[in-house]
N, C-alpha and C positions, 0 to 999 in steps of 0.2 A: 338593499341592492348594492350600495357602495358603502360598506362598513368602515373600511380603513381609508378615509378620504385623505389624510395627511400623507400616507405612504404613496397613495396614487399620485398626488400632485408632485411630490419630491421625485418619484421615479420618472414622471413625465419630463420634468425639467432637466434631470440628469440625462435622460435618453436624448433629449433635443440638443443638449450641449455636446454629447458624444457624436452627434450626427456630422459635426465638422470634420471628424477624423476620416470620413468617407468622401470628402470633397475631391481628393486626388483620384480615388477610385471611380468617382462619378465621371470624370473626364475620360478616364482609360476604358470604362465599360459602356461608353455611349453607344458604341457599335452594336452591343449585345441587345440593345432595346429594339433595334430594327428587326433582328431575328426573332425576338420574343413576340413582337406585334405581328410579324408575318405568321407565326405559328397560331397565335390567338384567332387569326381569321378563319382558321379551319374548324373552330369549335363554336362558332356563332350559330344560334338556333334560328330556324326559319319562322318569321312571325307574319301574321296578317296585319294589313295596313287599312286604316279607315280613310286615308287621304293619299293623294299623289303629290303633295306639296314637297318642294325641295327642302332639304334640311337647312336650317339657319343656325349660326353659332349663338350660344347664350349671350355673348358679349353684345350682340345687337339689341337684345331685350326689347322686341317690337312693341308698340302701343297697340291697344285694342282697336280693331276695326269693326264697326257696327254693321258693315254690309253683310246681309244675309245671302250668301251665294253658295251654290253647290260646286263641286269640282268641275271645272270646264272640260269639254271634250278637247282632246289635244288637236292642235292645228294640223298635225300630220294627216288627220282624216279629212281635212277640207282642202281639196285641191281641184285644179281645173280638169284633171283626167278623171273619168268615170271609173268606179271600182267594178271590176267584173269577177275576180277570183276571190270571193269573201263569203264566209259561212254565215248562216242565219244566226247562230249563236254570237258571232262577233258583232253582227248588226245590231242585235237586241242589247248587247253590252254597250255598244257605242251610243245607242239611243238613250240608255239609262244615264249616260254621263252628259246629255245635253242639258244646258242651263235653262233654256226657255223655248218657246215655240219657233222663234226666228232661227235659233241655232239648229233645231230640228230640221226645218225646211232646207237650210244650207247643207246639212249632212245628207239628206235624202237626194238632193240634186246631184251628189256625187256617185250615186249607185246606178248601174246600168238599168235602163228602162225596161228591158225585156225581163230582166231578173225581178224587177219589181211587180211587173204586171202578169207574171205566169198565172195560169188559171188557178192553181191550188196554193198559191203563195199567201201567207198571212199578211204580208207587206201590202196587199191590196187594201187593207184597212187604213194604212197611211196614205197611200196615193188617192183613194176616193175621198178620204177626209180633207186632204190638202186641196184637191180639186174643188170640193164643195165650198170650202172656206174662201178660196180665191174668187170663186164666182158669185157667191151669195152672201158672204159675211165680211167683205172688205179685207180679205186676207187675215182675219182674226179667227182664233180657234173657236169653233162651236161645239160644245160637248153634248148638246142634244143631238147634233148630227153624228157625233162619234158614237153615241149609244145606238142610234138607228142603224148605222153602218155595221156595227158589231153584231147586232141582233140579225141582220139580214145575211151576214156571212155564216152565222151559226146555223140559221134555217136552211141555207143551201147545202150544209153538210148534214142536215138532221136525219136524212134517210140512211146515211152510211153508218154502220156499227163496228167498223174494224178498229184495230189498235191504232192504225194510222190516223183515223178520225179523232181518237181520244188525244193523240199527241198534237193534232192540229188545234183542237179546242184549247188545250193547255197552252200551246205557244201563242195562240191568238189572244187569249186572256192576259198572258204575260205582256204582250205588246200593248194591249189596251190599258193595262195598269200603268206601264211606263208613260204612255201618252196622257193619262189623266192626272199625272203629276203637274201638269201645266195649268190646272184648273185654279181660279182664283175667285170663285163664286161659291158661297155656302149652299145655295140652292141645288148645286150639282152633286153634293155629297151623297144625298139620299139614293139617286140612281146608281151611283158607284157601289154602294153597299148592297143594293137589290140585285145587281148583276153578280157580285161576289157570292151572295147567298145561293143563287141559282146555279152558277157554273164553277165555283171555286173549289179547290182541292188542296190538301194539306201540303203538298210538295212545293207549291208557290206561295204559302201563306205569308212568308217573310216579305215577299214583294208587295202583296196586298197591304200588309200592315204599315210598311214604309210609305206607300202611296197614300194610305189614309191619314197618316201623320202629316205628310206634306200638304195634303188638302186642308186639314186643320190649321196648319202653320200659315198657309198661303191666304187663308181666310181670316186672319187676325185672331184666331183662337189659340194664341201661343201657349197660355198657361194650361189649357186643357190638353194641348198636344204633349207638353212635357209631363204632365201628370199621367196621361195614358201610357206614355213610353215607359216611365218608371214603374208604374203599377204592373205593366205587362212583364217587364224584366224580373220583377219580384215573384212572379208565378211560376217561372220555369223551375223544373225539377232537375236532379242530377242526371237523368237519362235523357234530357233535352238539350244537351250542350250545343249540338250543331245547329239546332233552330235558333237558340239565343246568339250564337256566333254569326249566323247570317244576318240577323237584325243589327247586331253591333257593328258589323263591317260596313253596313249601308246607311247608318244613321247620317242624315245631312249635316254637314258642317255648321250650317246656319243655325241649327238647333242648339248646338253646343255653344256657339257664339252668343246665342240669345241667353242662355243660362248664365254665361259669363257676365253679359251686360247687366242682367237682373240680379246678379250676386246670389244666385239660387245654390247655396253651398251644399245643402243636404243632397239635392239631386246630382250636383256635379261630383261630390265625393262618392256617391253610390255608383254613378256611371263610370267614373275613372277606375273604381275598384273592379267593376265587371270587365273593363278592358284589360286590366292587368291579369285577372284570373284566367281569361281566355286567350292571353297573349296577342291581343289585337294591338298593333303598333299605332302609337300616337306620334305625330310628326313634331319636330323641334319647335316649330312656330307655335304650335298649340300648347306644348309644355310650357313655353315661355309665358304665354298668355295666362295660363293657369297659375304659374308662379307669381306673376305680377299681381294677379287678383288676390292670392293668398296673402302676399306680403302687404299689399296696401290695406287689407282688412284684418290683418293679424289672425288669419284662419289657420290654426294649428294643423288640423287634419289634412287640409289641401296642401299646405306647404310641406308637410312630411311625406305625403304621397309623391310630390315631385322630387323632394330631396332623395328619398330612398329608391325610387324607381326610374329616375332619370339622371340626376346629378351623380349619384354613387352607385349606379346600377352595376357598373362593370368591376367594382372593387369587392374583394372578398369580405363578406360580412359588413359591407357598407363603410369600410375603413381604408384609408391610404396608409400603407406600411412605409417603414424606412427603405425597405428594399424596392418598393414601387418607385420611390423618389430617385434612389441611386441609379437603378436600371432604367428609369424612365419608361417603364413598360406600359403604363396605363394612363399617363397624364392626358393622352388624347384618346377618347373613347372610340373604338373601332365601330361600335354599332350605331352610335348617334352623333359622331363627329363633335363631341363636346371636348373642348380644350380647357382643362382645368386651370391652366396657366393664365387663361384670359379672364379669370374671375377677378373682379375688382374688390377692394376692401368694402365699399359702400354695399354691394350686393351680399357679400359674405355676412356683414353685420346686420343686414335686413333679415336674412334668414336666421342668423343667430339670435336676434332679438325675439322673433316669433317662437323659436323653439325653447329658449330659456324662459321666456315669460309664461310658458305653459308647464314649466317644471320638468322638462325632459332632460334629466341629468345625462343620461347615456349619449344621446345625440349631441348635446351641448359639448361634452368633453371630446367626443369623436371629431366633430367639425373643427374645433379649436385645434386639436392636436394635428389634424390633417393640414389645415391651412397654415399653421405655424411651421411644421416640418418644411413645407415648400418654401416658405419665406426665409427660414433660417439657412437653408442650403443655397438660397440665393444671395446670401449675405446682406439682406436688407433689415432685418430685425433680429434681436437676440433676447429671449426671455419673454414670458407672457406679458403683454401689454396691459396697462391699467384697464382698458375697456374690456379686454378678454377676461380679466380677473372678475370684473364686476358681473359679466354675463354668467360666468360659473356660479358665482354666489347666487345670482337670481334664479338660476335653475334649481338650486337646492332649496331656496326659500319658497318657490311656487310648486315644488314637488308635492304630489298628492298620493301617498301610499294607498294601494287598493286593499291591502290586507288589514288595515287599522280603521276601525269604525269609531265613530264619536262616542259610542256607548262603551267602548272597551277601556276599563279602568285599570286593568292588571298589566298592561303593557307600557313600560316607561317610554316617554317621548324624548329621545335623545337627539332630535333633529336640529335643535338650536346649538347644542354642543358641538355637532359635527360642523356647523357652519362657522362657529367660533374658532374651531381648530384649523379650518381651512383658511380663514382670514389671517390667522396667526402665521401660517406657512407663507401666505402670499406677501406678507409684510416684509419677509426677508429680502425680496427683490423689488418690491413696489412700495417704496417709502411714502409716496404721495397719495396713496389710498386714504380716503377720508370717510367719516361716518355719513356725510352727506350722500355719498354714492349709494348707500344701502338703506336709506330711510324709507323708500317706497316698498321695497320687497321685504324688508324686516317688519314693517307694519302688518303685511299680510301673514308673515310667519308667526308673529306674536298673537295675532287674532285667532289663529288656528292651532296654537300650542294646546296640547292636551295634558291636563293634570291628572295624575294616576294616584291611587291610594297606597300603592306599594313603592313609593319613592324613598330611597334609602336615606336622603338628606332631611326628610320631613321632620323626624323627631329632633334632630339638631336645632332646626330653625324654630321649632315650637319652644324648645328650652331657652333659646336666645331671647325670645320675645315674652317670656312668661312675666317678666317684670313690668311689661307695658299693657298687659291684658286689661287691667281695670280702667286704665286711661282710655284705651281704644274703644272699649264697650260704650263709653259716653260719646265718643266721636262718631261711632257708626250709627248711633240713633239720630244724630243731626246731619248726616252726610248721605242722603238717599242715593246720589249719584255713584258713591264709591261702595254702597252696600249691594253686593251681588246676591243673586238667588242661590240658596244652598244647593240646588240641583245645577251643577256647573254648566251642563250642556243644554239647559233650558233657561238660561239667564234672561231676565227681563230686558236687560240692556244690551245683551249680545257681546259684550266685551269681557273676556275671561279675566283679564287682569284689573277690571273695575272692582273686584272683590279684594279687600285689603289683604286677607290672608293668602290669597292666590298670589297677589303681588309680592308679598314678603317671601313666599315659598319660591317664586320664580327667580327672584334676585339672588337669594341664597344658594339655590341650586347651581346656577351658572357662575356666580363669582366664586364659589368654592371649587368648582370645576376648573376654572381658569387658573386659580392659586395652585391647585394640585398638579396641574400640568405645565406650570411655569410659563404661562402665556405672557406675552409682552404687555407692558403698560398700555400702549396704544390700542391693543386689542380690547382690553377692558374699557378703555375710553370710548371706543367705537360702540361697544355693547351698551354702555351706560347712555351715550347720546342717542342711540337708536330707541332706547326705552323712554328717555326724556321726550323724544319727538312723538312717540306713540301716545304717551300720556297727555302731552300738550294738545294733540289732535282730538282724541277721543274722551278725555276726562277734563279735569280743571286744575287749578293751581294748588289745591289742597292734595291732589294726586302727586304733584311734583314734590310737595313737602314730605309726603309719606315716603317717596322714593329716596329723598336725601336722608330722611331719618333712618331708613333701613340700611343704607350705605354706611351711615355714621356709626351704627352700633354693630356692624358686621364684625364678628370675632373680636369684639371688644376694643377695637382701635378706630380712630378717626381717620379714615382713608381720604376724606375730603381735604383735611388740613395738612396731614403728614405727607401723603403720597401725590397730591395734586392730580387725582384722576379726572377732574373737571377741566376742560380746555376752553378756548374762547367760543367754540361752537356750543358747548354745554350751556354756557352763560347766555348766549343768544336765545336759546330755547327756553331757558328758565324765565328770562325777562319777557319773552314773547307770551308765554303763559300768564305771567304776572300782569301784563298789560290788559288782559281780558278780565281781570278780577278787580276787587276794591281793596286789595291787601296792601295799603300804603305803608304800614308798619314793617311788613316783610320786605318791601321795596327798600327801605331805609337800612335794613340789616345787610341785604345784599350789596348795596352801594357802599357801605362802610367796609365790607369784606373786600370788594373789587378794588377799593382804593389801596389796600394793603398788597395787591398783586399787579399793580400797574407795570411792573417790569416785564411781565409775561402776558398780561391780558389788557388790551386796550378797551377803555370805556367809550364806545363809538357814539356819534350823534344819534344813531338809531336806538341804542340802549337808553340814552338820556330821554329820547321821546317816549319810550315805553314806560319809564319810571314816572314821567309827567302824566301820561295817559292813565296810569294806575290811580293817581291822586284825583284826577278829573272824573273818574268812574264813580266816586262817592257822592254824597249829597253836596248841595250847593254851598253849604256853610262850612267855612274852616279849611278849605283846600287850597286857597290861594297862596298862602304862605309856604306850603309844601312845594307848589309849582314854582314859586319864586326861588326857593332854596335850590332846585335843580337847575334853573336857568342861571343863577349866579355861578353855581359850580361849573356849569358847562362853559361859560365865557371865561372862567379861569383857565380852561384847557384849550379852547378853540377861540379864534380871533373873528370868526365870520358866522353869520347866521345860516345853519344848514337847511336844506329843504325838508328834512325830517322834523326838526324843531318848528320851522315855520308852519308845516302841515298840521301838527298837533295843536299849535296855538290858534291857528285859523279855525279849527274845528271848535275849540273851547270858546273862542271869541264870538261865535254865533249865539251863544246863549249866556255869556258872562261879559259885562261891560268892562270889568277889571282885567280880564285876560286880553281882551281887545286893546285896552290902553297899554298893557304890557308889551304887546307885539308892536303897536305903533311906535313906542318909544325906541324899541331895538331897531326898527326899520330906519327911523330918523337918524338914529346914531350912526348906523352903518352908512347912511348917504352923507353924513357930515365929516367923515374921516377923523373923528375925535379918538382919543385913546381910550382904552378899556376901563380905566378907573373912573372916567366921567360917566360911562354907561352904568357901572355898578352902583355909583353914587345915585344915579337917577332912579334906578330900579328900587333901591331901598326906600326912596322917599315917596313912592307911589301912594296916593291917598285912595283908600278903597271907597267905592260908591255902592249903595244898595242895588241889588239885582231885581230888575223888573221880570216878573213871571219866571221865576227859577224853575228849572227842570226837577221834578220830583224823583230823585234817585236814592236808593237805599244803600247806605254804607254798611256792610256786613262786618261790624266791628267784632262780633263774637268769634267768627271764624279767623279774622285777622289777627286777633289777640292770641288765640290758641295756636295758630301756625307760627306767629312770631316767637312765641315762647319755645316752641320746638327748635326754630332756627337759631335762637340765641344759645341753645345747648350745642348745636352743631358748629357754629362759626365763632364760638367764644375763643 
């Protein structure tokens, strides 16, 4: 999709820089935007609307309101003057907009009594029903009475067989269905269905269906209501567009709000898609609620529906161009009153986060470009910010190509190469990008990297490691965690780089690629750190040693010593992995090397605590002097007891009286304000006591010795 990622980013940055040339033109051409906006008004399509709500700007970003209400009848219809010149169709429409029985009675009171009580008027159904309710049911709606009145009016017209009678029955049934929407008893749903079966016709099916849904919803059968609605919409064929549109236009807002409240994403995504297909307009407030729901739950499909069809609807191919900014033609949408200038960084980054985390490279780049162009012309920022760079990389890491299956071995996976090239370009302007920024997304990418049998670098790496094959054969037998299944995509452990040969191959492919393309040293360090983090999380310390070993022998040169590819973050990762092992010999080698690099890498209190923890992880016999060594070294560098050191000694003191004594001496010294020499003298004179009930822990000396021999070759 995006093969030349380096050129893409460079061209984007260059175009953004050039946008400043148009700043003067922007001021001179502002008057043109008014004319263009005026012309755009003539090309807007006429859409259907499911609500009468007034538009609200996105900047308000309203909170969800759980009230399940229909659109209220306009107050213009409720006045002290009785309506005399009004059509039956208008009356039916107004009745359909009534919220409840009380609003119905108020509206009916505004209509001329003679018009209501004419002999052949279907409105007799309302007047007789309201009269019955007032007299016999405490002014509450009785649907048994409504059914009886409806049947009596039908029987009165039963003898007549004219077309006029057919229209009368259809209109009477329509009115009956509107009135039945005020029902809140499940017992009354059966009579409704029986009357529809007897008198219903296809022309008003949509009215019956919405009434049936409202009866389900009003009787707390909400889930059945939503399921019935979605299943019905799925049954419509291509030649039934008008029937589907009539239902979509009249879906009660309360049902959509319920789906939002219940986070019913499948139903919402399907329903909104049907609205869009049939051009049924969704008001701004509902769009905002959908956007809020999608962002809060990181729902990619819902967020992209809102982004494409609401936020970017009026822009060609969903993108803001430089011309749009200069002429200011579309920054305010004419159809939905969206002011893109009101978009805050917080909302932009929420949308960007959801899009990038789902691997949508195209929308990520377009959103960043559009947002950045506006900011740059406003003289607010210049160049891609660190946060935007990270989001671009995330989109590439989480991208899932549709045309490459896990079983395809013949297609080389160049996705990591593209990401490394992109990072290398970004480092030109964003010097403070760190490997920590990419740990999470690169873990995902590494886990989903595909090894192919046609990799052009494979033969080279096999030749480089030929001298190590005999040694590694013995190692693999003893390291079940690092021994992957030969069938790469059915690995028992699910981590592709857990296989040592895969790990070697992966490192060689990408280190050689970065060398061939003259990538920066920092780019290589970021790659190595991301790989160290991946191995630390999913494998063990022996995996770290294997990585260092492969880097050491790469192209016959020691890049660890000569070029210092490992920075302070690298060593924090290495020692964190070490602290989960029993490899105290390896820890001593690391420490001795770090002492030689104190000018550029600080041995922090956390690092000391991790070295101490490695010693404690072994058996209870013989580790105290190793712990004491690091404590003495620590106080040669630091003058106070850190929380990290205190924490690890607290842990060890729970099981070892000697460690507890060590910690007590340190605390007493710190409280006495004595000089450091006195403390060091006291620590060296501690008399060891036998440990009661020592914890039985196994020191894996065999692996420690093997790994330490490897490290000696690397750090010699």
